[in-house]
VMD Tcl script that draws the C-alpha trace (Angstrom):
set ca {
  {10.78 25.41 5.04}
  {8.87 24.61 8.25}
  {6.46 22.32 6.38}
  {9.29 20.37 4.79}
  {10.82 19.62 8.19}
  {7.49 18.23 9.50}
  {7.43 15.29 7.07}
  {11.13 14.58 7.46}
  {10.82 14.83 11.25}
  {7.90 12.38 11.29}
  {9.83 9.90 9.14}
  {12.86 10.27 11.41}
  {10.73 9.81 14.54}
  {9.41 6.55 13.13}
  {12.91 5.42 12.15}
  {14.23 6.25 15.63}
  {11.29 4.54 17.31}
  {11.59 1.35 15.31}
  {15.35 1.38 15.93}
  {14.84 1.59 19.68}
  {12.18 -1.11 19.59}
  {14.54 -3.32 17.56}
  {17.25 -2.96 20.21}
  {14.84 -3.85 23.00}
  {12.82 -6.55 21.19}
  {15.06 -7.87 18.40}
  {13.21 -11.11 17.71}
  {9.81 -9.44 17.42}
  {11.23 -6.65 15.26}
  {13.00 -9.18 13.03}
  {9.82 -11.22 12.57}
  {7.74 -8.10 11.90}
  {10.26 -6.73 9.38}
  {10.50 -10.09 7.62}
  {6.71 -10.33 7.41}
  {6.17 -6.80 6.11}
  {9.00 -7.11 3.58}
  {7.39 -10.29 2.24}
  {4.01 -8.56 2.03}
  {5.42 -5.71 -0.06}
  {7.46 -7.84 -2.49}
  {6.46 -7.79 -6.13}
  {3.88 -10.49 -6.82}
  {0.47 -10.59 -8.45}
  {0.26 -6.97 -7.33}
  {3.07 -4.56 -8.08}
  {4.91 -2.77 -5.30}
  {3.28 0.41 -6.59}
  {-0.21 -1.08 -6.16}
  {0.69 -2.38 -2.71}
  {1.85 1.08 -1.61}
  {-1.44 2.56 -2.78}
  {-3.38 -0.05 -0.82}
  {-1.25 0.64 2.26}
  {-1.82 4.37 1.87}
  {-5.58 3.85 1.68}
  {-5.58 1.66 4.78}
  {-3.38 4.18 6.62}
  {-5.79 6.99 5.78}
  {-8.77 4.90 6.82}
  {-7.05 3.99 10.11}
  {-5.98 7.64 10.60}
  {-2.41 6.53 11.30}
  {-0.39 9.67 10.62}
  {3.04 8.01 10.60}
  {1.88 5.36 8.13}
  {0.12 7.98 6.00}
  {3.40 9.85 5.61}
  {5.46 6.66 5.21}
  {3.18 5.23 2.51}
  {2.78 8.57 0.74}
  {6.57 8.43 0.42}
  {6.31 4.78 -0.65}
  {3.82 5.74 -3.36}
  {6.07 8.49 -4.65}
  {9.13 6.22 -4.48}
  {7.27 3.62 -6.57}
  {6.39 6.24 -9.20}
  {2.76 6.95 -8.35}
  {1.43 10.07 -9.96}
  {-0.46 12.70 -8.04}
  {-3.58 11.56 -9.89}
  {-3.12 7.96 -8.73}
  {-2.63 9.09 -5.14}
  {-5.67 11.38 -5.29}
  {-7.76 8.54 -6.73}
  {-6.60 6.34 -3.85}
  {-7.79 9.08 -1.50}
  {-11.19 9.13 -3.21}
  {-11.69 5.38 -2.84}
  {-10.59 5.53 0.79}
  {-12.98 8.41 1.49}
  {-15.83 6.37 -0.01}
  {-15.28 3.89 2.83}
  {-13.92 6.15 5.55}
  {-16.07 9.21 5.06}
  {-15.15 12.63 6.41}
  {-12.44 11.40 8.79}
  {-10.54 9.73 5.96}
  {-11.04 12.70 3.68}
  {-9.77 15.17 6.28}
  {-6.55 13.17 6.75}
  {-6.11 12.84 3.02}
  {-6.69 16.42 1.99}
  {-4.30 17.67 4.63}
  {-1.57 15.22 5.56}
  {-1.22 13.33 2.27}
  {-1.13 16.47 0.16}
  {1.28 18.18 2.56}
  {3.55 15.12 2.56}
  {3.53 14.85 -1.24}
  {4.52 18.49 -1.56}
  {7.27 18.27 1.04}
  {8.68 15.00 -0.27}
  {8.80 16.33 -3.83}
  {10.65 19.43 -2.65}
  {13.19 17.35 -0.75}
  {14.09 15.31 -3.84}
  {14.96 18.37 -5.93}
}
mol new
graphics top color blue
foreach p $ca { graphics top sphere $p radius 0.5 }
foreach p [lrange $ca 0 end-1] q [lrange $ca 1 end] { graphics top cylinder $p $q radius 0.2 }
display resetview
């Protein structure tokens, strides 16, 4: 149970943080949200492919909130565990041990917790 609350807590922390930022800086938040929504719209790449790219970049950048957020995005878009693990492998080819350590811990933990919370 403790593990499940970690992922949900991290997602809630991000949601709370972006909410507070939006109240304090509404124009910047609006522009940022509009930009990111446009980037993730279906286009030549599917939303599923875009989530996998975002997950790989998040792992490479070692951004824990984005790793969790985009792991959820991958699962929400129907990515299989195999597709996510392959994304990890490609990211590790560029990011080496630091990327691999984030992926084999945080991504796998988030996948497990998020799957449990949907059942």
